[in-house]
C-alpha positions as CSV (number, residue, x, y, z in Angstrom):
1,M,11.9,-5.3,4.3
2,A,8.8,-5.3,2.4
3,S,7.6,-2.6,0.1
4,Y,4.1,-0.8,0.4
5,L,2.3,1.4,-2.1
6,L,0.2,3.7,-0.2
7,Q,-2.9,5.4,-1.9
8,V,-4.6,8.2,0.4
9,G,-7.6,10.6,-0.7
10,Y,-8.4,13.1,1.7
11,T,-11.9,14.4,3.1
12,P,-13.0,17.6,1.9
13,E,-12.5,19.0,5.5
14,A,-8.7,17.7,5.4
15,W,-8.2,19.8,2.5
16,S,-9.6,22.8,3.8
17,A,-7.5,22.6,6.5
18,M,-4.4,22.1,4.7
19,I,-5.5,25.1,2.5
20,H,-5.8,27.1,5.5
21,N,-2.3,25.5,7.0
22,P,-0.5,24.2,4.2
23,Q,2.3,21.4,5.7
24,D,4.1,18.5,4.3
25,R,2.2,15.2,5.4
26,S,4.8,13.2,5.0
27,A,6.9,14.6,7.2
28,A,4.2,13.7,9.6
29,I,4.2,10.0,8.7
30,K,7.7,9.3,9.4
31,T,7.8,8.7,13.3
32,P,4.7,6.1,13.1
33,V,6.1,4.4,10.3
34,E,9.8,4.2,12.1
35,N,7.9,3.5,15.0
36,L,6.5,0.3,13.3
37,G,10.1,-0.9,12.0
38,G,9.6,0.9,8.8
39,R,10.9,3.6,6.4
40,V,9.1,5.8,4.5
41,E,10.8,5.6,1.0
42,R,9.0,8.6,-1.0
43,F,5.4,10.7,-1.1
44,W,3.8,12.9,-4.1
45,L,0.4,14.7,-4.3
46,S,-1.6,13.2,-7.2
47,F,-4.4,13.5,-9.1
48,G,-7.5,11.2,-9.9
49,D,-9.0,9.0,-6.9
50,Y,-6.2,9.9,-4.5
51,D,-4.7,12.8,-3.8
52,I,-1.2,11.4,-1.6
53,I,0.7,8.3,-3.4
54,G,3.7,6.9,-1.2
55,V,5.8,3.8,-1.1
56,V,6.8,2.4,2.4
57,E,9.1,-0.2,3.7
58,M,7.5,-2.2,6.8
59,P,9.0,-5.4,8.3
60,D,5.7,-7.4,7.8
61,S,2.5,-7.1,6.6
62,V,0.8,-6.6,10.0
63,S,3.1,-3.8,10.7
64,A,1.8,-2.1,7.4
65,A,-1.9,-2.7,8.3
66,A,-1.5,-1.2,11.6
67,F,-0.3,1.7,9.8
68,S,-2.9,2.0,7.2
69,M,-5.7,1.5,10.2
70,A,-4.1,4.2,12.1
71,I,-4.6,6.2,9.0
72,A,-8.0,5.5,8.2
73,A,-9.1,5.9,12.1
74,G,-7.8,9.4,12.2
75,G,-10.4,10.9,9.9
76,A,-9.1,12.8,7.6
77,C,-9.1,10.3,4.6
78,R,-12.1,9.5,2.5
79,A,-10.0,6.4,1.3
80,V,-6.8,4.6,2.6
81,R,-5.2,1.7,0.1
82,T,-2.6,-0.3,0.7
83,T,-0.8,-2.6,-2.1
84,P,1.9,-4.8,-1.1
85,L,4.8,-4.4,-3.7
86,L,7.0,-7.5,-5.1
87,S,10.6,-7.0,-6.3
88,S,11.2,-8.3,-9.8
89,S,13.0,-10.8,-8.5
90,E,10.4,-11.8,-5.9
91,G,8.0,-11.8,-8.7
92,L,10.0,-14.3,-10.6
93,E,10.0,-16.5,-7.4
94,A,6.2,-16.2,-7.3
95,M,5.8,-17.1,-11.1
96,K,8.4,-20.3,-10.6
97,K,6.3,-21.5,-7.6
98,A,3.0,-20.4,-9.6
99,A,4.2,-23.2,-12.0
100,A,5.0,-25.9,-9.8
101,C,2.1,-25.9,-7.5
102,G,0.0,-27.7,-9.1
103,Y,-3.3,-25.7,-9.8
104,K,-5.2,-26.4,-13.1
105,P,-7.3,-24.2,-14.5
106,I,-11.3,-25.1,-14.7
107,G,-10.9,-25.4,-18.5
108,L,-7.7,-26.9,-18.6
109,S,-9.1,-29.6,-15.7
110,A,-12.3,-30.2,-18.2
111,Q,-10.4,-30.9,-21.0
112,A,-7.8,-32.9,-19.4
113,G,-10.7,-35.2,-18.0
114,G,-11.9,-35.8,-21.5
């Protein structure tokens, strides 16, 4: 399964509701993620642009997109960002494919052509 980084920023209204009724939202997402064939790895509260940072495993990018859409459609979030994560071995495989794909940057193409 592929891993995805989720970054979520809550609206002021959502923060107000959670302050009045504190709750662990990672528990609320476990079932929807599992219903999409995934697994919740871990979630943290954070400071900065995003309020919640988490890692989930999903069977494919369509399932990850579906989960992100469901979060965004709920109305409690001002921002939802989903980033695919590559393992070290996947990154190495991507580098090898990049080296063999035949792409030439514009600067190198101009130099090679004279």
